[in-house]
DSSP file (Angstrom, degrees, kcal/mol; ACC not computed):
  #  RESIDUE AA STRUCTURE BP1 BP2  ACC     N-H-->O    O-->H-N    N-H-->O    O-->H-N    TCO  KAPPA ALPHA  PHI   PSI    X-CA   Y-CA   Z-CA
    1    1 A M              0   0    0      0, 0.0     2,-0.1     0, 0.0     0, 0.0   0.000 360.0 360.0 360.0 136.4  -58.6  161.2  121.1
    2    2 A F     >  -     0   0    0      1,-0.1     4,-1.3     4,-0.0     3,-0.3  -0.431 360.0-123.7 -76.2 153.3  -61.8  163.0  121.2
    3    3 A I  H  > S+     0   0    0      1,-0.2     4,-2.2     2,-0.2     3,-0.2   0.883 111.4  61.3 -64.4 -36.1  -63.4  164.4  118.0
    4    4 A T  H  > S+     0   0    0      1,-0.2     4,-2.1     2,-0.2    -1,-0.2   0.863 100.3  55.3 -66.5 -32.1  -63.5  167.9  119.7
    5    5 A N  H  > S+     0   0    0     -3,-0.3     4,-0.7     2,-0.2    -1,-0.2   0.894 108.2  46.3 -46.0 -50.5  -59.7  167.9  119.9
    6    6 A V  H  < S+     0   0    0     -4,-1.3     3,-0.5    -3,-0.2    -2,-0.2   0.888 112.9  49.7 -71.5 -37.4  -59.3  167.3  116.3
    7    7 A L  H  < S+     0   0    0     -4,-2.2    -1,-0.2     1,-0.2    -2,-0.2   0.870 111.3  47.8 -63.2 -38.0  -61.8  169.9  115.3
    8    8 A L  H  < S+     0   0    0     -4,-2.1    -1,-0.2    -5,-0.2    -2,-0.2   0.456  79.2 125.5 -88.6  -3.9  -60.3  172.6  117.5
    9    9 A K     <  -     0   0    0     -4,-0.7     2,-0.2    -3,-0.5    -3,-0.0  -0.338  63.2-121.9 -57.9 125.3  -56.8  172.1  116.4
   10   10 A K        -     0   0    0     -2,-0.1     2,-0.2     1,-0.0    -1,-0.1  -0.487  20.3-133.8 -76.5 137.0  -55.1  175.4  115.1
   11   11 A A        -     0   0    0     -2,-0.2     2,-0.1     1,-0.1    -1,-0.0  -0.603  25.9-109.5 -81.5 149.5  -53.8  175.3  111.6
   12   12 A K        -     0   0    0     -2,-0.2     2,-0.2     1,-0.1    -1,-0.1  -0.468  35.3-115.4 -77.1 151.8  -50.3  176.7  111.0
   13   13 A S        -     0   0    0     -2,-0.1    52,-0.1     1,-0.1    22,-0.1  -0.536   9.8-133.4 -85.3 154.9  -50.3  180.0  109.1
   14   14 A K  S    S+     0   0    0     -2,-0.2    21,-3.8    50,-0.1    22,-0.4   0.796  86.4  44.8 -81.7 -20.8  -48.6  180.2  105.6
   15   15 A H  E     -AB  34  64A   0     49,-0.8    49,-2.4    19,-0.3     2,-0.4  -0.841  62.6-166.2-121.1 155.2  -46.7  183.5  106.3
   16   16 A I  E     -AB  33  63A   0     17,-2.9    17,-1.9    -2,-0.3     2,-0.4  -0.993  21.6-123.8-138.4 148.7  -44.6  184.8  109.2
   17   17 A M  E     -AB  32  62A   0     45,-3.0    44,-3.0    -2,-0.4    45,-1.4  -0.804  34.5-173.5 -89.0 126.1  -43.3  188.3  110.2
   18   18 A V  E     -AB  31  60A   0     13,-2.7    13,-2.6    -2,-0.4     2,-0.5  -0.873  25.9-116.0-119.1 157.3  -39.5  188.4  110.7
   19   19 A L  E     -AB  30  59A   0     40,-2.2    39,-4.0    -2,-0.3    40,-0.7  -0.826  26.8-160.3 -90.2 119.8  -37.1  190.9  111.8
   20   20 A M  E     -AB  29  57A   0      9,-3.4     9,-2.3    -2,-0.5     2,-0.4  -0.843   7.5-167.9-108.9 140.4  -34.5  192.1  109.2
   21   21 A E  E     -AB  28  56A   0     35,-2.5    35,-2.4    -2,-0.4     7,-0.2  -0.976  22.1-118.0-126.8 133.7  -31.2  193.8  110.3
   22   22 A S  E  >  - B   0  55A   0      5,-3.0     4,-0.7    -2,-0.4    33,-0.2  -0.454  11.9-145.8 -68.5 141.1  -28.7  195.7  108.3
   23   23 A V  T  4 S+     0   0    0     31,-2.6    -1,-0.1    -2,-0.2    32,-0.1   0.882  94.1  42.1 -72.0 -36.1  -25.3  194.2  108.2
   24   24 A V  T  4 S+     0   0    0     30,-0.4    -1,-0.1     1,-0.1    31,-0.1   0.961 131.5   9.4 -79.5 -54.4  -23.6  197.5  108.1
   25   25 A S  T  4 S-     0   0    0      2,-0.1    -2,-0.1     0, 0.0    -1,-0.1   0.602  91.9-116.9-112.1 -11.7  -25.3  199.9  110.5
   26   26 A G     <  +     0   0    0     -4,-0.7    -3,-0.1     1,-0.2    29,-0.0   0.584  55.2 159.4  82.8  10.8  -27.7  197.6  112.5
   27   27 A H        -     0   0    0     -6,-0.1    -5,-3.0     1,-0.0     2,-0.3  -0.388  24.8-152.6 -62.2 143.6  -30.9  199.3  111.2
   28   28 A K  E     +A   21   0A   0     -7,-0.2     2,-0.3    27,-0.1    -7,-0.2  -0.930  23.6 161.6-128.2 151.1  -34.0  197.1  111.6
   29   29 A F  E     -A   20   0A   0     -9,-2.3    -9,-3.4    -2,-0.3     2,-0.2  -0.974  34.6-108.1-155.2 158.5  -37.4  196.7  109.9
   30   30 A N  E     +A   19   0A   0     -2,-0.3     2,-0.3   -11,-0.2   -11,-0.2  -0.600  33.3 178.5 -86.5 146.8  -40.1  194.0  109.7
   31   31 A A  E     -A   18   0A   0    -13,-2.6   -13,-2.7    -2,-0.2     2,-0.4  -0.945  22.6-127.3-141.7 170.6  -40.8  191.9  106.7
   32   32 A I  E     +A   17   0A   0     -2,-0.3     2,-0.3   -15,-0.3   -15,-0.2  -0.947  30.8 163.7-115.5 130.6  -43.2  189.1  105.8
   33   33 A R  E     -A   16   0A   0    -17,-1.9   -17,-2.9    -2,-0.4     2,-0.1  -0.959  42.8 -89.2-142.6 157.9  -42.1  185.8  104.2
   34   34 A E  E >   -A   15   0A   0     -2,-0.3     3,-0.6   -19,-0.2   -19,-0.3  -0.395  35.1-123.5 -66.1 146.2  -43.6  182.3  103.7
   35   35 A R  T 3  S+     0   0    0    -21,-3.8   -20,-0.1     1,-0.2    -1,-0.1   0.894 108.9  44.9 -59.1 -41.1  -43.1  179.8  106.5
   36   36 A L  T 3  S+     0   0    0    -22,-0.4    -1,-0.2     2,-0.0   -21,-0.1   0.581  92.9 100.6 -88.9 -10.5  -41.5  177.2  104.3
   37   37 A A  S <  S-     0   0    0     -3,-0.6     3,-0.1     1,-0.1    -4,-0.0  -0.204  80.8 -95.6 -61.8 158.4  -39.2  179.5  102.4
   38   38 A D        -     0   0    0      1,-0.2    -1,-0.1     0, 0.0     2,-0.1  -0.115  57.8 -75.4 -65.8 174.5  -35.5  180.0  103.2
   39   39 A K        -     0   0    0      1,-0.1     2,-0.2    18,-0.0    -1,-0.2  -0.458  57.9-103.4 -72.6 146.4  -34.4  182.8  105.4
   40   40 A L        +     0   0    0     -2,-0.1    17,-1.8    -3,-0.1     2,-0.3  -0.446  39.7 169.9 -76.7 145.8  -34.4  186.2  103.9
   41   41 A E  E     +C   56   0A   0     15,-0.2     2,-0.3    -2,-0.2    15,-0.2  -0.844  17.8 160.6-152.4 110.2  -31.5  188.0  102.7
   42   42 A L  E     -C   55   0A   0     13,-1.7    13,-3.0    -2,-0.3     2,-0.5  -0.894  41.4-120.9-139.3 160.1  -32.0  191.3  100.6
   43   43 A I  E     +C   54   0A   0     -2,-0.3     2,-0.3    11,-0.2    11,-0.2  -0.882  47.1 156.9-101.1 127.9  -30.4  194.5   99.4
   44   44 A C  E     -C   53   0A   0      9,-2.5     9,-2.7    -2,-0.5     2,-0.4  -0.957  48.4 -84.0-150.0 164.6  -32.5  197.5  100.6
   45   45 A Y  E     -C   52   0A   0     -2,-0.3     7,-0.2     7,-0.2     5,-0.0  -0.606  36.8-153.2 -76.4 128.0  -32.0  201.2  101.2
   46   46 A D  E  >> -C   51   0A   0      5,-1.9     5,-1.3    -2,-0.4     4,-1.3  -0.900   3.1-160.7-103.8 105.4  -30.5  201.9  104.7
   47   47 A P  T  45S+     0   0    0      0, 0.0    -1,-0.1     0, 0.0     5,-0.1   0.699  85.3  62.7 -67.1 -16.6  -31.5  205.4  105.9
   48   48 A R  T  45S+     0   0    0      1,-0.2    -2,-0.0     3,-0.1     0, 0.0   0.929 119.7  22.8 -71.3 -44.6  -28.7  205.6  108.5
   49   49 A I  T  45S-     0   0    0     -3,-0.4    -1,-0.2     2,-0.3     3,-0.1   0.459 101.3-131.3 -93.5  -1.3  -26.0  205.4  106.0
   50   50 A Q  T  <5S+     0   0    0     -4,-1.3     2,-0.3     1,-0.2    -5,-0.1   0.937  74.2  89.0  48.1  54.8  -28.1  206.7  103.2
   51   51 A H  E   <S- C   0  46A   0     -5,-1.3    -5,-1.9    -7,-0.1    -2,-0.3  -0.948  85.5 -83.0-165.4 159.6  -27.0  203.9  100.9
   52   52 A E  E     + C   0  45A   0     -2,-0.3     2,-0.3    -7,-0.2    -7,-0.2  -0.476  50.9 166.4 -74.1 139.5  -28.0  200.5   99.9
   53   53 A S  E     - C   0  44A   0     -9,-2.7    -9,-2.5    -2,-0.2     2,-0.3  -0.889  39.3 -87.0-143.2 177.1  -26.9  197.6  102.2
   54   54 A I  E     - C   0  43A   0     -2,-0.3   -31,-2.6   -11,-0.2   -30,-0.4  -0.685  35.0-157.4 -93.6 141.1  -27.6  193.9  102.8
   55   55 A Y  E     -BC  22  42A   0    -13,-3.0   -13,-1.7    -2,-0.3     2,-0.4  -0.933   7.0-165.7-112.1 133.5  -30.3  193.0  105.2
   56   56 A K  E     -BC  21  41A   0    -35,-2.4   -35,-2.5    -2,-0.4     2,-0.3  -0.940  28.7-105.4-120.5 149.3  -30.4  189.6  106.9
   57   57 A E  E     -B   20   0A   0    -17,-1.8   -37,-0.2    -2,-0.4     3,-0.1  -0.537  33.7-178.1 -76.7 135.4  -33.3  187.9  108.8
   58   58 A K  E     -     0   0A   0    -39,-4.0     2,-0.3     1,-0.3    -1,-0.2   0.897  55.3 -27.4 -96.3 -56.9  -32.5  188.1  112.5
   59   59 A K  E     -B   19   0A   0    -40,-0.7   -40,-2.2     0, 0.0    -1,-0.3  -0.975  61.5 -92.2-155.2 167.7  -35.5  186.3  114.1
   60   60 A K  E     -B   18   0A   0     -2,-0.3   -42,-0.3   -42,-0.2     3,-0.1  -0.662  31.2-177.3 -82.7 144.7  -39.2  185.3  113.8
   61   61 A I  E     -     0   0A   0    -44,-3.0     2,-0.3     1,-0.4   -43,-0.2   0.762  57.0 -36.3-104.9 -52.1  -41.6  187.8  115.4
   62   62 A R  E     -B   17   0A   0    -45,-1.4   -45,-3.0     2,-0.0    -1,-0.4  -0.990  56.9 -95.4-164.1 163.1  -45.0  186.2  115.0
   63   63 A S  E     -B   16   0A   0     -2,-0.3     2,-0.4   -47,-0.3   -47,-0.2  -0.590  32.9-151.3 -78.6 142.4  -47.3  184.2  112.7
   64   64 A L  E      B   15   0A   0    -49,-2.4   -49,-0.8    -2,-0.3   -50,-0.1  -0.905 360.0 360.0-122.2 154.5  -49.8  185.8  110.3
   65   65 A K              0   0    0     -2,-0.4    -1,-0.1   -52,-0.1   -49,-0.1   0.300 360.0 360.0 -96.8 360.0  -53.1  184.5  109.0
């Protein structure tokens, strides 16, 4: 392996952006979490039903620096 390959290697970011989806209505929004953390699951206000509902992480969108 050449020294240039080692020096130019990209470091993984600490945070990622994920897509959160409501279990009740399907409303979606983006959230940021740490890469090594468990999948997000939270209670948040859902504007479609105008009430709080559970949001679960659907998929990873991108890495953040």
